[in-house]
N, C-alpha and C positions, 0 to 999 in steps of 0.2 A: 262082104264087108267085114273087115277084121275088128277085133274088140277095141283097138286104139282109135280107129275112126269113129266108132260108135260112141266112145267116151268123149271125144272132142265135140261131136255133134250134140251130145247130151249136155255137156257143160256150156256150150254156146247157147242152147235153148234155155238153160237155167238162168244164164246171165240176162238174156232177153226178157224173161218173165220177171226177174227181180227188178228190172228197170221200170216195169209197169206197176209195181207195188207202191203203195203209199205207206210211209213209215210214220209212227207217232212222234209228236214233238216231245221235247224233254219234259215240259210241264205235264203233258198227258201221261207220260211214263211215271213221273213222280206221283201224280194223282191216283192212278190205278194201283200203283204199288201200295200207297197208303190205304186204299180201300181194302186190298187183299190182306194186309197186316191187321187192320182193325177187325175185319170179318173173321179172321182166323182166331183172334183173341176172344171175340164174342162166342164163337162156336166152342172154343176150348173151355170157357167158363161154363157154358150151358151143359156141355158133356160132363164136366166135373161135378156139377150139381146133380145131374141125372145119375151119375155113378154113385155119389154119396147116398142118394135115395134108394137105389137098388141094393146097395150094400146094407143099409139099415133094414130094409124089408127082408132080404134073404137072411140076415143075422137074426132078426126077430122070429122068422119061421124056424130057423135051426134051433134056437133056444126053446121055442115052444114045444117042438117035438122031441127035444133031448131030455126034457124034464119029466 
């Protein structure tokens, strides 16, 4: 079997499998997108606070041993 026939069979099987899939509604897509955006902001804020604390600790250690 040549590569062209294999490709046609593969694409036919992909089409069949995609018909079996369930796709989310528009409201589900909007809801999950909002959750992802809010969660990203929460984690960004948390990591910003942790970064500030680590920066102060390391800065304090550096000044302690530099003096």
